[in-house]
N, C-alpha and C positions, 0 to 999 in steps of 0.2 A: 191573768192569772190562765183560761185557757192557752196563748203563747207559752205558758213554763212548762205544764205537761206535756206541751207538744216539742217543744225540746231534752224534755226530759226522755221522752218514749223513741224519740232522737238517739241521742246519747248510746241509751240497754240498748238501743237495735244493733250500731254501732257496736259497741262491746263484745255481744252475743256474735257478728260476721269476726272476728279474728277472736274469740276465740276462738269461735266454729278453725278461723283459718292454719291456728297454728297448730289446735287437736289433727289438722290436713295433717297437715307437715310432718308433724312426729310420728303419723303413721305410716307416711309415706318413707321414713327417714328408716321407720322401725322395718316396716317393709321389705326394700331393700337390702338396709342385710341382712332379713332370713333370705335373698334370696341373689344372693351371694354366685357367681358366677363357677362351678367347679371345671374348673381349666385345670391341662398337665402341665407340670412343670420338671427338668431339670435340675438337677445339679452342676454346676463346671469344674471341669474335671483336664486336666493336662493326660494326653498322650506323644508316644514318638512316631511324627508321618512320614512321609516320602511323597513328593511334590516335584510338576515337573517345567519348565520354565523351555518355550518352543518359540525358534526361530529358524524362515527360511533356509534354505540349503539347495546348494547347486552341483552336480556331480561331474568329476570328473575323472576318466581314467590315469594311473598313474605317471602314463605315456605320453601323449599327442605330439605324434607326429602328423602335421603335412606334405601329401606328396603332389611334389610340382614335377611339369617338366625341366630340364635343364636346357632341352632343343625344344626350337620350333617347328612343327609339325604337324598332320590331323590323325588324330588319334583313328591307328590302321582296326587294332586288336583291344575287349577289356581283357585280359584272362582273367578274373574272380570276379564273384560276391557282390552286391551288401553285407555285412555280415559275418564276416569268411572270415575263417578261424589262417594266419601267415608266419612263416617263420623270414628272417631281417636277410633280406636278399631276394626272393624271392619275384617272381617275376610280375607284375601287374597290368600295365601296360604293354602295348607296343604303335611307334610311332613310323608312319610312311621315313622313309629313307628313301626314294630313291633319287632321289638329286640329291644326295649326301654320298650316295655309293657312284655316282658319277663325277662328280668332287675327288671322291678316293681314289680314284685308277684316276685320272691328271696328275693328281698330287704325286703320288707311285710311278709316274707316268717322268715327272722331272727326280725324280729319287734319281731314278733311275739314269737319266742324263748326264742328269752329276755327276754319277760315279761314274762315269768311262768315264766326263772329260778330265776329271779325277784320273780316273786310271790313265787316260791317255800321255799328261802332264809331268806325271812320275819319274821314267825313265826321262826325259830333256832333262831335268834340272836334276839328278842324278848326270846325266852328260855335258852340263850348263852348255847348256842348247841355248833355255830359260830361266829367268830369273824365280828363284823360289817366292818370287813376292806373288806370279801367276796360278803356283801350285799351292799356296796358303790361302787365295781370293778363293779359285776352282773349290778347298775343301769347305770354305761358310759358307758357300751357294746351295754345297749338298748336305753339311749341316741344316742351314734357312728348309728345306725340299722333306728334307725328312723332319723336319717339328709340326711342320703343315703340315703332310702326312698322319702324323700322331695326332694332331687334334682332332683332322677328322672323321679319322680311326675308332678317339673317342665318341667325337658327338654320336658317330653309328652307333655304340654303345652305349649314349646315354639317351637312343631310340625305345631304347628293353626297359621301362621305367619299372625298377624296381621296391621292392617294400626295409622304411629306413630300417625299421624296426620289429621285434616280433606281438602280433597281436591281432586287433581283429578289426577289418573292411569295412569304415562309415560308410555316409550315400556319396553312390555317384550319379551324379549330380551328371559330366559330361562323356560324352557317348561315341561308339564308333564317327566318323565322317567330320566334329569336332576338332578347331584350329587353334590349337593350342601355344605356350611356350615358357622362361622363364619369369614372364613380370605379367604372367595373368594374376588379379586379386586374387581367383577367385583357385581353388586347391579341386585336382582332379578329385584325390577324396583322401581322408586322413584313417590313420590306422595306429587303435587304444592299446594299451594295456590295459587287461583290463580283473586281470585278476585277485588288485586287487584297485580302490576307487578312491579317491579325494572329495571329502567332500569342504563346500564353503561354504561359510555361513558372519553373522556378522550385529554383532551385540550392541547397543549403544554406551554411553560412557558410564553412564549410571549402576548396571546390568552388571556394564566388565570390574568395573568397584567392590560392588558385595562382590561377584564370583572371586574375582582374584582376592581381596581378603582373604573370603574365608575358607581358602587353601589351605592346606598346610605349607610350610615347607620356607626357605630362606631367603631365596630371592626368583627370583621370576625361575630359570630352569628348573629347579624345586619344588615347585607350586606345578607347573605345566607336568612335570614329573606323575606329581597325584591329585593332577586331573581323574573327577570316575567317568567310569565309562559311559560314551553315549550313544544315545538310542539314530534311529532312523525310521520317521514312519515311511511310505510313501504316497506316492498319488491317490490308489486308491483307496486310502486310511489302514491298508498293511502296511504292521510293522516285522521289519524287517530280523531276518531272526540273526542274521552276526551282532553285534554288538562292535564297536567302531574308539577308536581312543583317537583323544586332541591330541596331534605332536607340534602343532607353532600357533603362536599367536603374536603376533606389531609389538600388543602394545603399544601401539602406538593413531590417535587418536588422528580420522578420515574428517579434515576440517568440512568439510561439504557435506558430505555428509552428520558427520556426531557417530561414526563407530566404531568403534578395535573390528579387524576381521579377522578371523579364525582357519584352522583348517584340522580336518578329522579324520584316518584311514581305516576301513572297512575291509577288512576280506573278501574275497566273489567270488567262493568258488564254483559258484553253479552260471558264473557270469548272468543273474539275475538283473542287474541293474548295469548298466553301460556310460557310456560317453554323451555327457548335455539330459539325463532323467534327473530331472525335480522331487524333492521333498522337502521333509522340519526333520528338524532336531533337535532330541528331548536329552536337558540333558536333571540329570536328579538330582535337588535339596531337599536334604533330610532337616526336618523340626527336633531337636530334641526338647523333650521334656514336656511340651508348644501349651502352653491354656490354648481352648478350642474351644470353638460354639459350629451347634447346628445350625449352615445358613435359613434351613426353616424353619428356625426359633427367632429369626432376627426383622424386619423391616425399615426399607427405607426409606426417606422423610428430607426431604432441600438437597439431597445427593448426600447423604449421611445414614447409615448403616447404625442403625438404631435395636437394640429387644429390650423387654421388657426385662425388669429386676423387682423381683418380693421381697418387702422390707417386710418390714415390725407390722403386725396386724391381717396380716397376706395383705398392706394392701401392692401397687404396682406401681412402677415410676423407671422414666425411660432416661436409659443409658445408650449414650453416643459409646461406637465403639471402633479406638483404628484398628485393621487387618494388614499383617504385613505379605498373607498370598491367602488365594483359596482355595484351596485343593476337595474334587469332585463338594459334597457336601456339606465339605466342612469350610468353616474360618476361622486361620492362624494369626490370636489376637498379640495384637499390640501394647495397650492399650483399651481402657475400661468395662471391662470385667476381671476378675480373677478366681481360682482357686475357692471353690469352698462354692460361690456364688452362686444361687437360684433363681430360676428364668423362667417367662413362659414357656413354654415344649412350645404349645401352638394355640392358634384364635386370639397371638396379638391383635387381629388388623380387631376383632370386636372389642379391643379394650381402648380407656386411656385414664390416660397420669390419672394415678391419683382412687383410682377406679379397684375393692375389693375381691377379692377370689378365696376359693377351696382348691387350693392346690391339693396337687394328686403325685404325687408322684413318684411318676415310670423313671423306665433307665439311662444311661446315657445312650447306649451303642444300638437300643431302637428306634431311637431317632434316627439315630448317625450311621446309623447301617450302611446305605449306598456306600459308605468307603470306609469297609471293612477289608479290601484288602490292601487297602495305606496302611496300614500299619504296621506295625515291626514289635 
């Protein structure tokens, strides 16, 4: 009898514990519902935004002419300085010509001697004392002597090295006393015309196809003509004041690099940039009426971009986002969210899927304020 009473007592105790546990669980759920976290939410909208694709570039003057010695000799005098503006035909270097002058004097003497021989034989031919062949031979020797003299005289002229084009003198590495010649691999200097400059850059094949296909035009030349103006960011981070225009595109993919080459041209009225400079080309890309979301309203998980979407009952669920571009503080959305959806604007790190919140609507632009200047 005692055993039965014991079992009854234990059963009653268990039932009381279960009942207390259920009450406690219900209380926790009710408390959780009462303590739903207040969080700001925004409504997804569309905007027209402009971003930029960036590509490293190298700068060259529209004309870059290497200056080389046409004859061998020692540099006797450097007549210009680096960075100096020069005109076509202006002397830049003077080479030592003493040995050439001696050769010229000897060649001149040979011309004189050959002329004397021609003058001596001419009357003898007229009197039929000697044959015409002897006179023609003497005349040929005279022409040969004249040719040699003219060649040496030209070499003396080449000893004054002149600028081949209008432009600005580049680096001068070789100075007075250096032996130079036409076979040297290093030029004396380079003269560059930098009134305008070329900016050379490359796109990978995917960027090139996207760019060319999104530009209006029936053929490649029409598309090139319709390419947008581009900006140049200098190595100090400053944006060059002049806009550039893409002039040429190869349209051929380099098999070694997988890229397509472009050339843009910039006016350079103040010669601020010069041959050999580098920088970054920025090409504008405009997205019309694009679905956008503030980047700081998203989070990353396993390499994916996600946001918490507010659904029925103010419960949140994670939405994976495919993006087209990142512009300032915005993502341009490919898929995953659409206009009218509501997402948690801030505090996503405090949530888990299925959590209930107290949504507090805030203006989209208050979250996306850092990119106001990109809106058109």
